KOLMAR-885912 format. One record per residue: residue number from 1; residue in one letter; chain; z, y, x of N, C-alpha, C, O in turn. Coordinates in pm, 1 decimal. Layout:
# KOLMAR-885912
<pt pos="NUM" code="a" unit="A" n_z="Z" n_y="Y" n_x="X" ca_z="Z" ca_y="Y" ca_x="X" c_z="Z" c_y="Y" c_x="X" o_z="Z" o_y="Y" o_x="X"/>
...
# end
This chain:
# KOLMAR-885912
<pt pos="1" code="m" unit="A" n_z="-528.7" n_y="-250.9" n_x="1306.0" ca_z="-481.1" ca_y="-195.6" ca_x="1181.5" c_z="-442.7" c_y="-309.8" c_x="1086.9" o_z="-503.5" o_y="-416.8" o_x="1090.6"/>
<pt pos="2" code="p" unit="A" n_z="-343.3" n_y="-287.0" n_x="1003.6" ca_z="-298.3" ca_y="-391.9" ca_x="912.1" c_z="-393.3" c_y="-409.3" c_x="794.7" o_z="-454.8" o_y="-313.8" o_x="747.1"/>
<pt pos="3" code="e" unit="A" n_z="-403.5" n_y="-533.0" n_x="749.5" ca_z="-478.4" ca_y="-561.7" ca_x="627.8" c_z="-381.7" c_y="-618.4" c_x="525.9" o_z="-287.3" o_y="-688.7" o_x="562.1"/>
<pt pos="4" code="a" unit="A" n_z="-404.1" n_y="-588.9" n_x="399.7" ca_z="-318.1" ca_y="-640.4" ca_x="293.9" c_z="-332.5" c_y="-791.2" c_x="284.8" o_z="-442.1" o_y="-844.9" o_x="300.7"/>
<pt pos="5" code="r" unit="A" n_z="-222.5" n_y="-858.9" n_x="259.4" ca_z="-222.9" ca_y="-1004.4" ca_x="246.1" c_z="-217.9" c_y="-1048.7" c_x="100.6" o_z="-230.2" o_y="-1167.7" o_x="71.4"/>
<pt pos="6" code="s" unit="A" n_z="-200.0" n_y="-953.5" n_x="8.9" ca_z="-196.7" ca_y="-984.3" ca_x="-133.9" c_z="-238.4" c_y="-860.9" c_x="-213.1" o_z="-239.5" o_y="-749.1" o_x="-161.5"/>
<pt pos="7" code="k" unit="A" n_z="-272.6" n_y="-884.1" n_x="-339.5" ca_z="-309.6" ca_y="-772.4" ca_x="-426.4" c_z="-190.2" c_y="-680.0" c_x="-449.1" o_z="-206.1" o_y="-558.3" o_x="-458.7"/>
<pt pos="8" code="a" unit="A" n_z="-71.5" n_y="-738.2" n_x="-457.6" ca_z="49.4" ca_y="-657.6" ca_x="-476.9" c_z="73.9" c_y="-566.9" c_x="-356.5" o_z="111.6" o_y="-450.8" o_x="-372.5"/>
<pt pos="9" code="q" unit="A" n_z="52.5" n_y="-619.7" n_x="-236.2" ca_z="72.1" ca_y="-540.1" ca_x="-115.0" c_z="-31.7" c_y="-428.7" c_x="-107.7" o_z="-0.5" o_y="-317.1" o_x="-66.2"/>
<pt pos="10" code="q" unit="A" n_z="-153.5" n_y="-458.2" n_x="-147.4" ca_z="-258.2" ca_y="-357.3" ca_x="-146.8" c_z="-226.9" c_y="-246.0" c_x="-247.1" o_z="-248.9" o_y="-128.2" o_x="-218.9"/>
<pt pos="11" code="q" unit="A" n_z="-176.4" n_y="-283.3" n_x="-361.7" ca_z="-141.4" ca_y="-184.9" ca_x="-463.5" c_z="-26.6" c_y="-96.0" c_x="-415.1" o_z="-28.9" o_y="25.1" o_x="-436.9"/>
<pt pos="12" code="a" unit="A" n_z="72.2" n_y="-154.4" n_x="-350.6" ca_z="184.7" ca_y="-76.4" ca_x="-296.3" c_z="135.2" c_y="21.2" c_x="-189.8" o_z="181.3" o_y="135.2" o_x="-183.5"/>
<pt pos="13" code="a" unit="A" n_z="41.8" n_y="-23.4" n_x="-106.6" ca_z="-14.5" ca_y="63.8" ca_x="-3.4" c_z="-89.9" c_y="180.0" c_x="-67.0" o_z="-83.0" o_y="293.0" o_x="-18.8"/>
<pt pos="14" code="g" unit="A" n_z="-160.8" n_y="152.4" n_x="-173.7" ca_z="-233.3" ca_y="258.1" ca_x="-244.3" c_z="-139.7" c_y="362.2" c_x="-303.3" o_z="-168.9" o_y="481.7" o_x="-298.9"/>
<pt pos="15" code="a" unit="A" n_z="-27.6" n_y="317.8" n_x="-358.4" ca_z="71.0" ca_y="410.9" ca_x="-413.6" c_z="132.2" c_y="495.9" c_x="-302.9" o_z="149.2" o_y="616.8" o_x="-319.1"/>
<pt pos="16" code="a" unit="A" n_z="165.1" n_y="432.9" n_x="-190.9" ca_z="222.2" ca_y="506.6" ca_x="-77.5" c_z="121.8" c_y="606.6" c_x="-20.7" o_z="158.6" o_y="718.4" o_x="15.2"/>
<pt pos="17" code="l" unit="A" n_z="-3.3" n_y="566.6" n_x="-12.9" ca_z="-108.0" ca_y="655.4" ca_x="37.0" c_z="-124.1" c_y="776.3" c_x="-53.6" o_z="-138.9" o_y="888.8" o_x="-5.9"/>
<pt pos="18" code="s" unit="A" n_z="-121.2" n_y="753.7" n_x="-182.3" ca_z="-132.0" ca_y="863.5" ca_x="-278.0" c_z="-18.8" c_y="964.8" c_x="-259.4" o_z="-40.5" o_y="1085.7" o_x="-267.2"/>
<pt pos="19" code="a" unit="A" n_z="100.9" n_y="914.4" n_x="-234.9" ca_z="214.8" ca_y="1003.7" ca_x="-210.9" c_z="200.7" c_y="1076.9" c_x="-77.1" o_z="233.5" o_y="1195.2" o_x="-67.6"/>
<pt pos="20" code="k" unit="A" n_z="152.3" n_y="1007.6" n_x="25.9" ca_z="132.3" ca_y="1071.1" ca_x="157.4" c_z="35.8" c_y="1187.8" c_x="145.5" o_z="52.5" o_y="1290.3" o_x="211.5"/>
<pt pos="21" code="r" unit="A" n_z="-64.7" n_y="1171.8" n_x="61.6" ca_z="-166.7" ca_y="1275.7" ca_x="44.0" c_z="-121.9" c_y="1385.3" c_x="-51.5" o_z="-193.0" o_y="1484.1" o_x="-69.7"/>
<pt pos="22" code="g" unit="A" n_z="-5.6" n_y="1369.4" n_x="-112.6" ca_z="45.9" ca_y="1469.1" ca_x="-204.8" c_z="-12.6" c_y="1460.0" c_x="-343.8" o_z="2.7" o_y="1552.2" o_x="-423.9"/>
<pt pos="23" code="e" unit="A" n_z="-79.7" n_y="1349.5" n_x="-373.7" ca_z="-143.0" ca_y="1332.1" ca_x="-504.8" c_z="-42.7" c_y="1285.9" c_x="-610.3" o_z="-62.1" o_y="1310.9" o_x="-729.3"/>
<pt pos="24" code="t" unit="A" n_z="64.1" n_y="1218.7" n_x="-567.8" ca_z="169.5" ca_y="1175.1" ca_x="-657.8" c_z="304.2" c_y="1211.2" c_x="-596.2" o_z="313.4" o_y="1239.6" o_x="-476.8"/>
<pt pos="25" code="d" unit="A" n_z="406.9" n_y="1210.0" n_x="-677.6" ca_z="541.2" ca_y="1247.0" ca_x="-633.4" c_z="605.8" c_y="1132.2" c_x="-554.8" o_z="604.0" o_y="1017.5" o_x="-599.3"/>
<pt pos="26" code="v" unit="A" n_z="661.5" n_y="1162.9" n_x="-440.1" ca_z="728.9" ca_y="1063.7" ca_x="-356.4" c_z="844.4" c_y="999.5" c_x="-432.3" o_z="874.0" o_y="881.9" o_x="-411.4"/>
<pt pos="27" code="g" unit="A" n_z="908.6" n_y="1073.4" n_x="-518.2" ca_z="1020.2" ca_y="1021.7" ca_x="-597.1" c_z="980.9" c_y="912.0" c_x="-693.2" o_z="1067.3" o_y="839.0" o_x="-741.8"/>
<pt pos="28" code="d" unit="A" n_z="852.2" n_y="898.4" n_x="-722.0" ca_z="805.0" ca_y="793.3" ca_x="-812.3" c_z="788.5" c_y="658.7" c_x="-741.6" o_z="771.8" o_y="556.0" o_x="-807.3"/>
<pt pos="29" code="l" unit="A" n_z="793.2" n_y="658.7" n_x="-608.4" ca_z="775.5" ca_y="535.1" ca_x="-533.6" c_z="898.8" c_y="446.5" c_x="-544.3" o_z="1011.9" o_y="494.6" o_x="-551.3"/>
<pt pos="30" code="q" unit="A" n_z="873.8" n_y="314.0" n_x="-545.4" ca_z="982.1" ca_y="216.4" ca_x="-552.2" c_z="951.4" c_y="100.9" c_x="-458.3" o_z="835.2" o_y="74.7" o_x="-427.2"/>
<pt pos="31" code="g" unit="A" n_z="1053.9" n_y="32.8" n_x="-413.9" ca_z="1038.6" ca_y="-90.8" ca_x="-338.0" c_z="949.1" c_y="-80.0" c_x="-216.3" o_z="968.3" o_y="6.4" o_x="-130.7"/>
<pt pos="32" code="a" unit="A" n_z="850.4" n_y="-169.3" n_x="-209.7" ca_z="762.6" ca_y="-179.4" ca_x="-93.2" c_z="683.8" c_y="-51.5" c_x="-68.7" o_z="664.7" o_y="-11.1" o_x="46.0"/>
<pt pos="33" code="s" unit="A" n_z="638.1" n_y="12.1" n_x="-175.3" ca_z="559.1" ca_y="134.3" ca_x="-156.5" c_z="643.1" c_y="244.6" c_x="-92.7" o_z="591.7" o_y="323.8" o_x="-13.7"/>
<pt pos="34" code="k" unit="A" n_z="771.6" n_y="250.2" n_x="-126.4" ca_z="860.2" ca_y="350.5" ca_x="-67.3" c_z="880.9" c_y="322.2" c_x="81.1" o_z="879.9" o_y="414.4" o_x="162.7"/>
<pt pos="35" code="q" unit="A" n_z="899.5" n_y="195.5" n_x="116.3" ca_z="914.8" ca_y="157.4" ca_x="256.4" c_z="787.4" c_y="186.8" c_x="334.8" o_z="793.1" o_y="237.7" o_x="446.8"/>
<pt pos="36" code="m" unit="A" n_z="672.5" n_y="154.7" n_x="275.8" ca_z="544.3" ca_y="180.5" ca_x="342.4" c_z="525.2" c_y="330.2" c_x="365.5" o_z="478.7" o_y="371.8" o_x="471.6"/>
<pt pos="37" code="y" unit="A" n_z="560.9" n_y="410.4" n_x="266.4" ca_z="548.1" ca_y="555.9" ca_x="278.7" c_z="626.7" c_y="606.8" c_x="398.7" o_z="579.4" o_y="692.9" o_x="472.8"/>
<pt pos="38" code="q" unit="A" n_z="746.2" n_y="553.5" n_x="417.3" ca_z="833.7" ca_y="599.9" ca_x="523.2" c_z="795.2" c_y="547.2" c_x="660.7" o_z="819.5" o_y="614.3" o_x="761.0"/>
<pt pos="39" code="s" unit="A" n_z="735.8" n_y="429.0" n_x="667.5" ca_z="716.2" ca_y="364.8" ca_x="797.6" c_z="571.8" c_y="359.7" c_x="847.5" o_z="548.2" o_y="322.4" o_x="962.5"/>
<pt pos="40" code="m" unit="A" n_z="476.0" n_y="396.0" n_x="764.5" ca_z="335.5" ca_y="382.8" ca_x="803.7" c_z="264.9" c_y="518.3" c_x="802.4" o_z="301.0" o_y="608.5" o_x="726.8"/>
<pt pos="41" code="s" unit="A" n_z="163.8" n_y="530.2" n_x="887.7" ca_z="84.1" ca_y="652.3" ca_x="891.0" c_z="-19.5" c_y="649.8" c_x="777.8" o_z="-44.9" o_y="545.8" o_x="717.0"/>
<pt pos="42" code="e" unit="A" n_z="-77.3" n_y="765.1" n_x="751.8" ca_z="-180.5" ca_y="773.3" ca_x="648.3" c_z="-299.2" c_y="682.3" c_x="682.8" o_z="-355.6" o_y="618.0" o_x="594.3"/>
<pt pos="43" code="d" unit="A" n_z="-337.0" n_y="676.7" n_x="810.7" ca_z="-448.0" ca_y="590.0" ca_x="852.5" c_z="-416.4" c_y="442.6" c_x="828.5" o_z="-502.4" o_y="367.5" o_x="782.4"/>
<pt pos="44" code="e" unit="A" n_z="-293.9" n_y="400.9" n_x="859.3" ca_z="-254.5" ca_y="261.1" ca_x="837.2" c_z="-254.8" c_y="227.5" c_x="688.1" o_z="-300.4" o_y="120.5" o_x="647.9"/>
<pt pos="45" code="l" unit="A" n_z="-204.2" n_y="318.6" n_x="608.0" ca_z="-201.8" ca_y="297.0" ca_x="463.6" c_z="-343.0" c_y="290.3" c_x="406.4" o_z="-371.8" o_y="208.1" o_x="319.4"/>
<pt pos="46" code="e" unit="A" n_z="-430.4" n_y="377.1" n_x="455.8" ca_z="-568.9" ca_y="377.0" ca_x="408.0" c_z="-637.4" c_y="244.1" c_x="439.6" o_z="-709.8" o_y="189.3" o_x="356.4"/>
<pt pos="47" code="e" unit="A" n_z="-614.0" n_y="193.0" n_x="560.2" ca_z="-671.8" ca_y="64.5" ca_x="600.1" c_z="-621.0" c_y="-47.8" c_x="509.9" o_z="-699.0" o_y="-131.3" o_x="464.3"/>
<pt pos="48" code="m" unit="A" n_z="-491.7" n_y="-49.5" n_x="484.7" ca_z="-433.6" ca_y="-155.5" ca_x="402.2" c_z="-479.8" c_y="-143.9" c_x="256.9" o_z="-509.2" o_y="-244.9" o_x="193.1"/>
<pt pos="49" code="a" unit="A" n_z="-486.1" n_y="-23.9" n_x="205.3" ca_z="-527.0" ca_y="-2.4" ca_x="66.2" c_z="-674.7" c_y="-33.5" c_x="44.5" o_z="-715.2" o_y="-63.6" o_x="-67.7"/>
<pt pos="50" code="s" unit="A" n_z="-755.2" n_y="-26.8" n_x="149.3" ca_z="-898.7" ca_y="-49.6" ca_x="134.4" c_z="-939.7" c_y="-195.1" c_x="159.5" o_z="-1058.9" o_y="-225.9" o_x="158.9"/>
<pt pos="51" code="t" unit="A" n_z="-844.2" n_y="-283.9" n_x="181.2" ca_z="-874.4" ca_y="-425.7" ca_x="201.0" c_z="-947.3" c_y="-481.0" c_x="79.1" o_z="-910.4" o_y="-450.5" o_x="-34.2"/>
<pt pos="52" code="d" unit="A" n_z="-1050.0" n_y="-561.9" n_x="101.4" ca_z="-1124.7" ca_y="-624.0" ca_x="-8.0" c_z="-1031.6" c_y="-714.3" c_x="-88.7" o_z="-966.7" o_y="-802.6" o_x="-32.5"/>
<pt pos="53" code="r" unit="A" n_z="-1024.9" n_y="-692.7" n_x="-218.7" ca_z="-932.5" ca_y="-765.9" ca_x="-305.8" c_z="-984.2" c_y="-901.4" c_x="-351.2" o_z="-905.5" o_y="-983.6" o_x="-397.9"/>
<pt pos="54" code="s" unit="A" n_z="-1110.5" n_y="-926.8" n_x="-339.3" ca_z="-1169.9" ca_y="-1044.2" ca_x="-403.4" c_z="-1107.6" c_y="-1177.3" c_x="-360.4" o_z="-1098.1" o_y="-1269.0" o_x="-442.0"/>
<pt pos="55" code="d" unit="A" n_z="-1065.5" n_y="-1190.0" n_x="-236.2" ca_z="-1010.1" ca_y="-1315.9" ca_x="-188.6" c_z="-858.8" c_y="-1313.4" c_x="-172.6" o_z="-801.5" o_y="-1407.0" o_x="-116.9"/>
<pt pos="56" code="l" unit="A" n_z="-794.1" n_y="-1209.7" n_x="-219.7" ca_z="-648.2" ca_y="-1198.4" ca_x="-202.3" c_z="-573.7" c_y="-1266.3" c_x="-316.8" o_z="-616.3" o_y="-1258.5" o_x="-432.0"/>
<pt pos="57" code="p" unit="A" n_z="-461.5" n_y="-1333.3" n_x="-285.1" ca_z="-376.8" ca_y="-1386.4" ca_x="-392.9" c_z="-302.6" c_y="-1271.5" c_x="-461.2" o_z="-296.3" o_y="-1160.8" o_x="-407.6"/>
<pt pos="58" code="e" unit="A" n_z="-246.9" n_y="-1297.8" n_x="-579.0" ca_z="-171.9" ca_y="-1194.4" ca_x="-650.9" c_z="-51.5" c_y="-1146.6" c_x="-570.2" o_z="-24.2" o_y="-1026.8" o_x="-563.6"/>
<pt pos="59" code="s" unit="A" n_z="20.8" n_y="-1241.2" n_x="-508.4" ca_z="135.3" ca_y="-1205.6" ca_x="-424.6" c_z="129.6" c_y="-1287.3" c_x="-295.6" o_z="55.4" o_y="-1385.1" o_x="-286.8"/>
<pt pos="60" code="a" unit="A" n_z="206.2" n_y="-1247.7" n_x="-198.4" ca_z="203.7" ca_y="-1314.9" ca_x="-67.7" c_z="251.0" c_y="-1458.7" c_x="-77.6" o_z="216.0" o_y="-1540.0" o_x="7.9"/>
<pt pos="61" code="a" unit="A" n_z="328.8" n_y="-1492.6" n_x="-178.2" ca_z="379.9" ca_y="-1629.3" ca_x="-194.3" c_z="275.4" c_y="-1723.6" c_x="-253.5" o_z="291.8" o_y="-1845.3" o_x="-246.2"/>
<pt pos="62" code="d" unit="A" n_z="169.0" n_y="-1670.2" n_x="-311.5" ca_z="64.2" ca_y="-1754.1" ca_x="-374.1" c_z="-20.4" c_y="-1825.5" c_x="-271.7" o_z="-112.0" o_y="-1899.4" o_x="-308.0"/>
# end
């Protein structure tokens, strides 16, 4: 299962997961979260969104 490599990636996964579960509107998704919604399963998104944030950089470039 994938793990988030940055806090931004984890946040995008959380937004996509929320839309997959019907908690938020899919139309509100943008950028990476929209791509994740379309290409990943709910289980994959849950795994990525639940990655421990404490050691993650703000973005993948950090």
